[in-house]
PDB file of N, CA, C and O in Angstrom, chain B, residues numbered from 101:
ATOM      1  N   MET B 101      65.486 -17.973  22.031  1.00  0.00           N
ATOM      2  CA  MET B 101      65.253 -18.117  20.605  1.00  0.00           C
ATOM      3  C   MET B 101      66.400 -18.916  20.006  1.00  0.00           C
ATOM      4  O   MET B 101      67.552 -18.743  20.404  1.00  0.00           O
ATOM      5  N   ALA B 102      66.100 -19.768  19.075  1.00  0.00           N
ATOM      6  CA  ALA B 102      67.103 -20.636  18.462  1.00  0.00           C
ATOM      7  C   ALA B 102      68.031 -19.836  17.564  1.00  0.00           C
ATOM      8  O   ALA B 102      67.624 -18.845  16.959  1.00  0.00           O
ATOM      9  N   HIS B 103      69.273 -20.272  17.484  1.00  0.00           N
ATOM     10  CA  HIS B 103      70.247 -19.640  16.600  1.00  0.00           C
ATOM     11  C   HIS B 103      69.898 -20.012  15.173  1.00  0.00           C
ATOM     12  O   HIS B 103      69.831 -21.191  14.827  1.00  0.00           O
ATOM     13  N   ASN B 104      69.680 -19.011  14.356  1.00  0.00           N
ATOM     14  CA  ASN B 104      69.317 -19.241  12.967  1.00  0.00           C
ATOM     15  C   ASN B 104      70.338 -18.533  12.089  1.00  0.00           C
ATOM     16  O   ASN B 104      70.267 -17.314  11.939  1.00  0.00           O
ATOM     17  N   PRO B 105      71.289 -19.265  11.502  1.00  0.00           N
ATOM     18  CA  PRO B 105      72.340 -18.623  10.714  1.00  0.00           C
ATOM     19  C   PRO B 105      71.786 -17.893   9.501  1.00  0.00           C
ATOM     20  O   PRO B 105      70.797 -18.316   8.901  1.00  0.00           O
ATOM     21  N   GLN B 106      72.432 -16.800   9.152  1.00  0.00           N
ATOM     22  CA  GLN B 106      72.011 -15.999   8.006  1.00  0.00           C
ATOM     23  C   GLN B 106      72.719 -16.469   6.744  1.00  0.00           C
ATOM     24  O   GLN B 106      73.892 -16.837   6.790  1.00  0.00           O
ATOM     25  N   GLY B 107      72.015 -16.458   5.622  1.00  0.00           N
ATOM     26  CA  GLY B 107      72.594 -16.813   4.340  1.00  0.00           C
ATOM     27  C   GLY B 107      73.396 -15.657   3.768  1.00  0.00           C
ATOM     28  O   GLY B 107      73.554 -14.633   4.432  1.00  0.00           O
ATOM     29  N   PRO B 108      73.904 -15.797   2.551  1.00  0.00           N
ATOM     30  CA  PRO B 108      74.730 -14.751   1.956  1.00  0.00           C
ATOM     31  C   PRO B 108      73.985 -13.440   1.728  1.00  0.00           C
ATOM     32  O   PRO B 108      74.595 -12.374   1.818  1.00  0.00           O
ATOM     33  N   GLN B 109      72.684 -13.484   1.435  1.00  0.00           N
ATOM     34  CA  GLN B 109      71.925 -12.251   1.222  1.00  0.00           C
ATOM     35  C   GLN B 109      71.256 -11.762   2.501  1.00  0.00           C
ATOM     36  O   GLN B 109      70.482 -10.806   2.446  1.00  0.00           O
ATOM     37  N   GLY B 110      71.515 -12.365   3.624  1.00  0.00           N
ATOM     38  CA  GLY B 110      70.895 -11.957   4.878  1.00  0.00           C
ATOM     39  C   GLY B 110      69.567 -12.643   5.140  1.00  0.00           C
ATOM     40  O   GLY B 110      68.889 -12.315   6.114  1.00  0.00           O
ATOM     41  N   ASN B 111      69.180 -13.584   4.296  1.00  0.00           N
ATOM     42  CA  ASN B 111      67.939 -14.326   4.502  1.00  0.00           C
ATOM     43  C   ASN B 111      68.178 -15.451   5.505  1.00  0.00           C
ATOM     44  O   ASN B 111      69.241 -16.072   5.496  1.00  0.00           O
ATOM     45  N   PRO B 112      67.193 -15.719   6.374  1.00  0.00           N
ATOM     46  CA  PRO B 112      67.374 -16.819   7.332  1.00  0.00           C
ATOM     47  C   PRO B 112      67.517 -18.159   6.620  1.00  0.00           C
ATOM     48  O   PRO B 112      66.880 -18.405   5.596  1.00  0.00           O
ATOM     49  N   ASP B 113      68.356 -19.012   7.172  1.00  0.00           N
ATOM     50  CA  ASP B 113      68.585 -20.340   6.609  1.00  0.00           C
ATOM     51  C   ASP B 113      67.637 -21.332   7.281  1.00  0.00           C
ATOM     52  O   ASP B 113      67.855 -21.678   8.442  1.00  0.00           O
ATOM     53  N   PRO B 114      66.586 -21.806   6.590  1.00  0.00           N
ATOM     54  CA  PRO B 114      65.650 -22.723   7.236  1.00  0.00           C
ATOM     55  C   PRO B 114      66.278 -24.062   7.591  1.00  0.00           C
ATOM     56  O   PRO B 114      65.803 -24.737   8.504  1.00  0.00           O
ATOM     57  N   ALA B 115      67.334 -24.461   6.894  1.00  0.00           N
ATOM     58  CA  ALA B 115      67.967 -25.743   7.189  1.00  0.00           C
ATOM     59  C   ALA B 115      68.629 -25.715   8.562  1.00  0.00           C
ATOM     60  O   ALA B 115      68.715 -26.755   9.215  1.00  0.00           O
ATOM     61  N   GLY B 116      69.098 -24.558   9.017  1.00  0.00           N
ATOM     62  CA  GLY B 116      69.741 -24.467  10.329  1.00  0.00           C
ATOM     63  C   GLY B 116      68.780 -24.821  11.445  1.00  0.00           C
ATOM     64  O   GLY B 116      69.139 -25.580  12.345  1.00  0.00           O
ATOM     65  N   SER B 117      67.562 -24.286  11.411  1.00  0.00           N
ATOM     66  CA  SER B 117      66.600 -24.596  12.465  1.00  0.00           C
ATOM     67  C   SER B 117      66.108 -26.029  12.353  1.00  0.00           C
ATOM     68  O   SER B 117      65.812 -26.660  13.368  1.00  0.00           O
ATOM     69  N   THR B 118      66.016 -26.555  11.135  1.00  0.00           N
ATOM     70  CA  THR B 118      65.590 -27.939  10.957  1.00  0.00           C
ATOM     71  C   THR B 118      66.614 -28.900  11.546  1.00  0.00           C
ATOM     72  O   THR B 118      66.254 -29.881  12.196  1.00  0.00           O
ATOM     73  N   GLN B 119      67.897 -28.612  11.316  1.00  0.00           N
ATOM     74  CA  GLN B 119      68.944 -29.461  11.875  1.00  0.00           C
ATOM     75  C   GLN B 119      68.928 -29.413  13.393  1.00  0.00           C
ATOM     76  O   GLN B 119      69.135 -30.439  14.041  1.00  0.00           O
ATOM     77  N   MET B 120      68.688 -28.252  13.972  1.00  0.00           N
ATOM     78  CA  MET B 120      68.644 -28.132  15.430  1.00  0.00           C
ATOM     79  C   MET B 120      67.431 -28.894  15.986  1.00  0.00           C
ATOM     80  O   MET B 120      67.525 -29.526  17.038  1.00  0.00           O
ATOM     81  N   PHE B 121      66.295 -28.834  15.281  1.00  0.00           N
ATOM     82  CA  PHE B 121      65.117 -29.560  15.730  1.00  0.00           C
ATOM     83  C   PHE B 121      65.352 -31.066  15.703  1.00  0.00           C
ATOM     84  O   PHE B 121      64.985 -31.777  16.638  1.00  0.00           O
ATOM     85  N   ARG B 122      65.970 -31.546  14.618  1.00  0.00           N
ATOM     86  CA  ARG B 122      66.254 -32.982  14.526  1.00  0.00           C
ATOM     87  C   ARG B 122      67.212 -33.426  15.620  1.00  0.00           C
ATOM     88  O   ARG B 122      67.052 -34.511  16.179  1.00  0.00           O
ATOM     89  N   ALA B 123      68.196 -32.611  15.929  1.00  0.00           N
ATOM     90  CA  ALA B 123      69.133 -32.953  16.999  1.00  0.00           C
ATOM     91  C   ALA B 123      68.396 -33.019  18.331  1.00  0.00           C
ATOM     92  O   ALA B 123      68.684 -33.891  19.150  1.00  0.00           O
ATOM     93  N   PHE B 124      67.449 -32.110  18.559  1.00  0.00           N
ATOM     94  CA  PHE B 124      66.675 -32.108  19.803  1.00  0.00           C
ATOM     95  C   PHE B 124      65.805 -33.354  19.905  1.00  0.00           C
ATOM     96  O   PHE B 124      65.723 -33.959  20.974  1.00  0.00           O
ATOM     97  N   VAL B 125      65.160 -33.742  18.824  1.00  0.00           N
ATOM     98  CA  VAL B 125      64.283 -34.909  18.832  1.00  0.00           C
ATOM     99  C   VAL B 125      65.091 -36.194  18.999  1.00  0.00           C
ATOM    100  O   VAL B 125      64.667 -37.103  19.713  1.00  0.00           O
ATOM    101  N   ASP B 126      66.245 -36.274  18.347  1.00  0.00           N
ATOM    102  CA  ASP B 126      67.042 -37.490  18.388  1.00  0.00           C
ATOM    103  C   ASP B 126      67.755 -37.709  19.712  1.00  0.00           C
ATOM    104  O   ASP B 126      68.241 -38.813  19.957  1.00  0.00           O
ATOM    105  N   GLU B 127      67.838 -36.705  20.572  1.00  0.00           N
ATOM    106  CA  GLU B 127      68.576 -36.886  21.823  1.00  0.00           C
ATOM    107  C   GLU B 127      67.710 -37.424  22.962  1.00  0.00           C
ATOM    108  O   GLU B 127      68.140 -37.401  24.115  1.00  0.00           O
ATOM    109  N   SER B 128      66.502 -37.906  22.664  1.00  0.00           N
ATOM    110  CA  SER B 128      65.670 -38.492  23.716  1.00  0.00           C
ATOM    111  C   SER B 128      66.322 -39.774  24.219  1.00  0.00           C
ATOM    112  O   SER B 128      66.882 -40.526  23.421  1.00  0.00           O
ATOM    113  N   PRO B 129      66.264 -40.040  25.514  1.00  0.00           N
ATOM    114  CA  PRO B 129      66.926 -41.229  26.071  1.00  0.00           C
ATOM    115  C   PRO B 129      66.345 -42.524  25.532  1.00  0.00           C
ATOM    116  O   PRO B 129      65.134 -42.636  25.346  1.00  0.00           O
ATOM    117  N   GLN B 130      67.198 -43.493  25.283  1.00  0.00           N
ATOM    118  CA  GLN B 130      66.769 -44.785  24.756  1.00  0.00           C
ATOM    119  C   GLN B 130      65.999 -45.582  25.810  1.00  0.00           C
ATOM    120  O   GLN B 130      65.125 -46.376  25.461  1.00  0.00           O
ATOM    121  N   GLY B 131      66.306 -45.384  27.078  1.00  0.00           N
ATOM    122  CA  GLY B 131      65.652 -46.134  28.149  1.00  0.00           C
ATOM    123  C   GLY B 131      64.159 -45.876  28.203  1.00  0.00           C
ATOM    124  O   GLY B 131      63.381 -46.787  28.486  1.00  0.00           O
ATOM    125  N   GLN B 132      63.754 -44.650  27.935  1.00  0.00           N
ATOM    126  CA  GLN B 132      62.328 -44.330  27.982  1.00  0.00           C
ATOM    127  C   GLN B 132      61.581 -45.027  26.851  1.00  0.00           C
ATOM    128  O   GLN B 132      60.454 -45.482  27.044  1.00  0.00           O
ATOM    129  N   ARG B 133      62.194 -45.116  25.675  1.00  0.00           N
ATOM    130  CA  ARG B 133      61.524 -45.796  24.561  1.00  0.00           C
ATOM    131  C   ARG B 133      61.336 -47.277  24.863  1.00  0.00           C
ATOM    132  O   ARG B 133      60.268 -47.832  24.605  1.00  0.00           O
ATOM    133  N   GLN B 134      62.372 -47.923  25.411  1.00  0.00           N
ATOM    134  CA  GLN B 134      62.274 -49.341  25.716  1.00  0.00           C
ATOM    135  C   GLN B 134      61.285 -49.589  26.843  1.00  0.00           C
ATOM    136  O   GLN B 134      60.543 -50.571  26.812  1.00  0.00           O
ATOM    137  N   GLN B 135      61.267 -48.718  27.827  1.00  0.00           N
ATOM    138  CA  GLN B 135      60.351 -48.886  28.948  1.00  0.00           C
ATOM    139  C   GLN B 135      58.904 -48.719  28.481  1.00  0.00           C
ATOM    140  O   GLN B 135      58.026 -49.461  28.923  1.00  0.00           O
ATOM    141  N   ALA B 136      58.647 -47.762  27.600  1.00  0.00           N
ATOM    142  CA  ALA B 136      57.293 -47.555  27.105  1.00  0.00           C
ATOM    143  C   ALA B 136      56.827 -48.738  26.271  1.00  0.00           C
ATOM    144  O   ALA B 136      55.650 -49.097  26.318  1.00  0.00           O
ATOM    145  N   ALA B 137      57.725 -49.349  25.511  1.00  0.00           N
ATOM    146  CA  ALA B 137      57.347 -50.495  24.695  1.00  0.00           C
ATOM    147  C   ALA B 137      57.069 -51.719  25.547  1.00  0.00           C
ATOM    148  O   ALA B 137      56.213 -52.532  25.196  1.00  0.00           O
ATOM    149  N   ALA B 138      57.780 -51.868  26.667  1.00  0.00           N
ATOM    150  CA  ALA B 138      57.611 -53.042  27.519  1.00  0.00           C
ATOM    151  C   ALA B 138      56.395 -52.916  28.432  1.00  0.00           C
ATOM    152  O   ALA B 138      55.872 -53.925  28.905  1.00  0.00           O
ATOM    153  N   SER B 139      55.944 -51.706  28.683  1.00  0.00           N
ATOM    154  CA  SER B 139      54.831 -51.492  29.602  1.00  0.00           C
ATOM    155  C   SER B 139      53.506 -51.660  28.870  1.00  0.00           C
ATOM    156  O   SER B 139      53.237 -50.965  27.890  1.00  0.00           O
ATOM    157  N   SER B 140      52.685 -52.580  29.346  1.00  0.00           N
ATOM    158  CA  SER B 140      51.374 -52.777  28.723  1.00  0.00           C
ATOM    159  C   SER B 140      50.259 -52.467  29.712  1.00  0.00           C
ATOM    160  O   SER B 140      49.110 -52.838  29.470  1.00  0.00           O
ATOM    161  N   GLY B 141      50.563 -51.804  30.809  1.00  0.00           N
ATOM    162  CA  GLY B 141      49.573 -51.477  31.832  1.00  0.00           C
ATOM    163  C   GLY B 141      48.420 -50.637  31.322  1.00  0.00           C
ATOM    164  O   GLY B 141      47.267 -51.022  31.514  1.00  0.00           O
ATOM    165  N   PRO B 142      48.678 -49.508  30.679  1.00  0.00           N
ATOM    166  CA  PRO B 142      47.568 -48.681  30.203  1.00  0.00           C
ATOM    167  C   PRO B 142      46.707 -49.388  29.161  1.00  0.00           C
ATOM    168  O   PRO B 142      45.500 -49.153  29.103  1.00  0.00           O
ATOM    169  N   ARG B 143      47.300 -50.244  28.342  1.00  0.00           N
ATOM    170  CA  ARG B 143      46.525 -50.949  27.325  1.00  0.00           C
ATOM    171  C   ARG B 143      45.560 -51.928  27.989  1.00  0.00           C
ATOM    172  O   ARG B 143      44.405 -52.032  27.577  1.00  0.00           O
ATOM    173  N   VAL B 144      46.023 -52.643  29.009  1.00  0.00           N
ATOM    174  CA  VAL B 144      45.159 -53.595  29.704  1.00  0.00           C
ATOM    175  C   VAL B 144      44.023 -52.851  30.399  1.00  0.00           C
ATOM    176  O   VAL B 144      42.880 -53.306  30.379  1.00  0.00           O
ATOM    177  N   GLY B 145      44.330 -51.722  31.006  1.00  0.00           N
ATOM    178  CA  GLY B 145      43.299 -50.924  31.673  1.00  0.00           C
ATOM    179  C   GLY B 145      42.251 -50.423  30.703  1.00  0.00           C
ATOM    180  O   GLY B 145      41.064 -50.389  31.029  1.00  0.00           O
ATOM    181  N   LEU B 146      42.677 -50.037  29.521  1.00  0.00           N
ATOM    182  CA  LEU B 146      41.736 -49.566  28.512  1.00  0.00           C
ATOM    183  C   LEU B 146      40.808 -50.686  28.060  1.00  0.00           C
ATOM    184  O   LEU B 146      39.606 -50.472  27.903  1.00  0.00           O
ATOM    185  N   ILE B 147      41.355 -51.873  27.852  1.00  0.00           N
ATOM    186  CA  ILE B 147      40.543 -53.016  27.430  1.00  0.00           C
ATOM    187  C   ILE B 147      39.525 -53.371  28.510  1.00  0.00           C
ATOM    188  O   ILE B 147      38.357 -53.617  28.210  1.00  0.00           O
ATOM    189  N   VAL B 148      39.965 -53.396  29.755  1.00  0.00           N
ATOM    190  CA  VAL B 148      39.051 -53.710  30.860  1.00  0.00           C
ATOM    191  C   VAL B 148      37.956 -52.659  30.949  1.00  0.00           C
ATOM    192  O   VAL B 148      36.795 -52.992  31.186  1.00  0.00           O
ATOM    193  N   GLY B 149      38.315 -51.393  30.760  1.00  0.00           N
ATOM    194  CA  GLY B 149      37.313 -50.328  30.809  1.00  0.00           C
ATOM    195  C   GLY B 149      36.278 -50.439  29.700  1.00  0.00           C
ATOM    196  O   GLY B 149      35.091 -50.216  29.936  1.00  0.00           O
ATOM    197  N   VAL B 150      36.715 -50.778  28.503  1.00  0.00           N
ATOM    198  CA  VAL B 150      35.783 -50.918  27.381  1.00  0.00           C
ATOM    199  C   VAL B 150      34.844 -52.099  27.608  1.00  0.00           C
ATOM    200  O   VAL B 150      33.640 -51.999  27.368  1.00  0.00           O
ATOM    201  N   VAL B 151      35.398 -53.214  28.071  1.00  0.00           N
ATOM    202  CA  VAL B 151      34.559 -54.387  28.340  1.00  0.00           C
ATOM    203  C   VAL B 151      33.548 -54.073  29.433  1.00  0.00           C
ATOM    204  O   VAL B 151      32.383 -54.454  29.325  1.00  0.00           O
ATOM    205  N   LEU B 152      33.977 -53.387  30.476  1.00  0.00           N
ATOM    206  CA  LEU B 152      33.068 -53.020  31.571  1.00  0.00           C
ATOM    207  C   LEU B 152      31.964 -52.092  31.071  1.00  0.00           C
ATOM    208  O   LEU B 152      30.807 -52.245  31.461  1.00  0.00           O
ATOM    209  N   ALA B 153      32.306 -51.137  30.218  1.00  0.00           N
ATOM    210  CA  ALA B 153      31.300 -50.227  29.674  1.00  0.00           C
ATOM    211  C   ALA B 153      30.281 -50.976  28.821  1.00  0.00           C
ATOM    212  O   ALA B 153      29.088 -50.678  28.877  1.00  0.00           O
ATOM    213  N   ILE B 154      30.740 -51.945  28.033  1.00  0.00           N
ATOM    214  CA  ILE B 154      29.818 -52.738  27.210  1.00  0.00           C
ATOM    215  C   ILE B 154      28.880 -53.549  28.091  1.00  0.00           C
ATOM    216  O   ILE B 154      27.690 -53.656  27.793  1.00  0.00           O
ATOM    217  N   VAL B 155      29.400 -54.121  29.173  1.00  0.00           N
ATOM    218  CA  VAL B 155      28.566 -54.905  30.091  1.00  0.00           C
ATOM    219  C   VAL B 155      27.515 -54.003  30.745  1.00  0.00           C
ATOM    220  O   VAL B 155      26.358 -54.405  30.875  1.00  0.00           O
ATOM    221  N   VAL B 156      27.894 -52.810  31.150  1.00  0.00           N
ATOM    222  CA  VAL B 156      26.943 -51.889  31.788  1.00  0.00           C
ATOM    223  C   VAL B 156      25.861 -51.472  30.794  1.00  0.00           C
ATOM    224  O   VAL B 156      24.681 -51.457  31.142  1.00  0.00           O
ATOM    225  N   VAL B 157      26.245 -51.135  29.565  1.00  0.00           N
ATOM    226  CA  VAL B 157      25.251 -50.732  28.561  1.00  0.00           C
ATOM    227  C   VAL B 157      24.324 -51.898  28.239  1.00  0.00           C
ATOM    228  O   VAL B 157      23.119 -51.699  28.085  1.00  0.00           O
ATOM    229  N   ALA B 158      24.860 -53.105  28.134  1.00  0.00           N
ATOM    230  CA  ALA B 158      24.018 -54.272  27.868  1.00  0.00           C
ATOM    231  C   ALA B 158      23.058 -54.519  29.031  1.00  0.00           C
ATOM    232  O   ALA B 158      21.899 -54.870  28.809  1.00  0.00           O
ATOM    233  N   GLY B 159      23.519 -54.343  30.248  1.00  0.00           N
ATOM    234  CA  GLY B 159      22.651 -54.527  31.410  1.00  0.00           C
ATOM    235  C   GLY B 159      21.528 -53.507  31.451  1.00  0.00           C
ATOM    236  O   GLY B 159      20.388 -53.857  31.754  1.00  0.00           O
ATOM    237  N   VAL B 160      21.828 -52.263  31.154  1.00  0.00           N
ATOM    238  CA  VAL B 160      20.805 -51.218  31.139  1.00  0.00           C
ATOM    239  C   VAL B 160      19.798 -51.483  30.023  1.00  0.00           C
ATOM    240  O   VAL B 160      18.596 -51.307  30.223  1.00  0.00           O
ATOM    241  N   ALA B 161      20.266 -51.897  28.871  1.00  0.00           N
ATOM    242  CA  ALA B 161      19.360 -52.197  27.771  1.00  0.00           C
ATOM    243  C   ALA B 161      18.477 -53.389  28.102  1.00  0.00           C
ATOM    244  O   ALA B 161      17.291 -53.390  27.773  1.00  0.00           O
ATOM    245  N   TRP B 162      19.036 -54.401  28.747  1.00  0.00           N
ATOM    246  CA  TRP B 162      18.257 -55.574  29.136  1.00  0.00           C
ATOM    247  C   TRP B 162      17.163 -55.195  30.122  1.00  0.00           C
ATOM    248  O   TRP B 162      16.025 -55.649  30.000  1.00  0.00           O
ATOM    249  N   LEU B 163      17.510 -54.358  31.108  1.00  0.00           N
ATOM    250  CA  LEU B 163      16.517 -53.916  32.078  1.00  0.00           C
ATOM    251  C   LEU B 163      15.444 -53.044  31.438  1.00  0.00           C
ATOM    252  O   LEU B 163      14.280 -53.113  31.833  1.00  0.00           O
ATOM    253  N   ALA B 164      15.814 -52.230  30.464  1.00  0.00           N
ATOM    254  CA  ALA B 164      14.850 -51.344  29.810  1.00  0.00           C
ATOM    255  C   ALA B 164      13.883 -52.138  28.927  1.00  0.00           C
ATOM    256  O   ALA B 164      12.718 -51.764  28.792  1.00  0.00           O
ATOM    257  N   LEU B 165      14.360 -53.226  28.331  1.00  0.00           N
ATOM    258  CA  LEU B 165      13.515 -54.002  27.434  1.00  0.00           C
ATOM    259  C   LEU B 165      12.757 -55.137  28.142  1.00  0.00           C
ATOM    260  O   LEU B 165      11.936 -55.810  27.519  1.00  0.00           O
ATOM    261  N   LYS B 166      13.015 -55.342  29.385  1.00  0.00           N
ATOM    262  CA  LYS B 166      12.413 -56.438  30.134  1.00  0.00           C
ATOM    263  C   LYS B 166      10.953 -56.188  30.389  1.00  0.00           C
ATOM    264  O   LYS B 166      10.285 -57.014  31.010  1.00  0.00           O
TER     265      LYS B 166
END
């Protein structure tokens, strides 16, 4: 469980957990962000898959209407 400092009246301080969350999110390695931006493999695969699906649907429709 995360350390959540108590305020003067004993109420939990929501800013403490928010600061810890931001620190956790900001410590992600920079190399992974740059590598993900440079990699276009999944995008190309998705485009090829969509084009292939359109060709298959068009072929089935052509055969059905022939």
